[in-house]
N, C-alpha and C positions, 0 to 999 in steps of 0.2 A: 504494500499499500504506499503510495506516494503522498507526502504531506506538502502543502504549500503550492499545489498545482490546481489550476482551474479558476472559475469565476469567484468562488468563495474566498480563496487565498487572495485574489486581487482585491476583493471587497475589504478583507481584513487589513491589507496593506494600505489601502486608501484611508480607511478609518484610523489606522495608527498614525499616518502622516498628518491627517487633520487634527488628531489629538495632540501630537507634538507641536504642531503649528499654533494651536490655541494655547497650550501651555507656555510656549515660548513668548507669545504675544502678552500674556498675563504676567509673566516674570519681567519682561522688558518694561511694561507699564509700571509695575510695582517698583522696579529699580529706578525708573525715571522720576517717579513721585518722590522717592526717597532722596534722590539727588537734588531735586528742586527744594525740598525741605531743608537739606543740609546747606544748600547755597543761601537760602533765606536767613538761616541761623548765622552763617558765616558773614553775610552782608551786615546783619545787625551788629555782630561782635566787632567787625572791622570799622564800622561807622562809629560805634561807641569809642573804640580805641582812638580813631582819628579826631573825634571831637574832644575827648579828654586831653589829648596831647597836641592840640592845634597850635598852641603858642610855641611848643618845642619844635614842631615841624617847620613852622615859619622862621624861627630865629636861630636854631641850632643846625648848622650845615651837616655836622656828623650824624645827628639824629634824623635829619631829613634824608640823608643818603641811605641810612639804614632802612628807613621807611620805604623809600623808593625801591631798594633792593628786595625787601620783603614782598612788596606789591608785584614787582617784576617776576619774582620766582613763582608766584602763585597765579600769574597771568591777569593781574588787575592793573589797568592803566590809571594812575592816580591823576593824570593830567586830562583825561577825557572829560568833557563837559556833557551837559544834558543832551546836546544835539547828536553827540556821538555815542549815545547809550551809556554815558557815565552818570554817576549819581553823587559825585563829590560836590558839585555846585549846590545841591540841595542842602547838604549837611554842613558843608564848610564854606559859606559864602565869602569869608575873608580870604580864602585861598585863591580867589581869582586874581588879586593883586600879586600873590606869590607866583602863580603860574605865568602871569604876564612878565614879571621880572625874570623868572627862569627862562622864558622864551627869549628875552633880550640877551641874557647871558649865553644861551646856546648859540644864538646868531653871532655874538662876539667871538666865541670860541671857534666856530666854524670859519669865520673870516681869518682868525689868527692861523688856523691849521692850513687853510688854503694859501696863506701868504708865505708859509715856510718854504724855503728854497730846497729843492730836491738835489741831493748831492749825487753826482754821477759815480758809478763804480769805475774801476780802472779800465775794464774792457770797453765800456761805453765811451770813455774819454779818448781811447785809442781809435775806436771806430769813427768818432766825430772828427778827429784830426785827419784820418784817411779820407773821409767824405769831404772835408774842407779842401784837401789837396786835389780831389777829383771834381771839384765844382759843385758839390752837394749830392753827387751820385755815389752809391756804394753797393757792393754785393758781396756774397760769401767769398768768391774767388779773389776779389781785391784784398780782403783781409787775410786770406790764406797766403797770397803772394807777398803782401807788404809786411806782414807780421810773422809769418811762419806758423800760424795757428793751424790747429786741426779744423776740418770742416765743421765738426760738431761745436767746437768753441765759437767759431765765427757765426754759425747759425743761432746759437743761443744768445750771443751778444746782440745780434740784430733783432731777434724775436723779442728780447727784453726791451729794447729801445722802441719797438713798435707797439707791442701789446701792453707791457707793464707800464711804460713811461710816456708813450705817445710822442716820441721825439722824431719819428720819421713816418713817411708814407710808403706803402708797398706798391710796386708796379709789377703785376703779374703778367703783363702783356709785352714786356721787354723781349726782344728777339734772343738775347743771350740767356734768358731764364729769369727767375725772380730777382728783382733789384729793389733797392730802397733809395728814397730821396729824403734828404735831411733839409728841411726848409731853412733852418738857421745857418746852414753851411752852403746854401745855393748862391750862385752868382746871378743876381738879378740885373737884367739890362733895362735901361730906360726906354 
């Protein structure tokens, strides 16, 4: 006698699948409800903490940084306002000045970082001098011939200049193969 063959077995399998799907749906809903409850409790606790430590958050940079790190680690954006789904503005209206000041400081730091001069590595300096001698044009073979470098070293130096630092343009249509143009070393005619 064979078990699990025929229409009765097919019906049992269908019923089992439906039962598992219903159970899975119920468990998922229960889990989701539990998560929403935990999130609400967490939100209340975090709001209470931020309200009771508002002055420290505003005045003490070390405490503010620790608070920001804590929020970041748990995926909460303390700078998000009510338009972006944040709820800090509701509970900490005085922080709006702090967030504005923080934004200004961030812009200042970004300007400072952008103004820092990038120091060239030794290979880039050599490649730039070879490009200068060739009127702004350079390719792997020019570096290999002029400096005695391996092809790999020359390719790495040029790729770094192109991709990492943006110091040159690539010309893939050159008849001799891939070449690079260094605008700062090019000779421009009037």
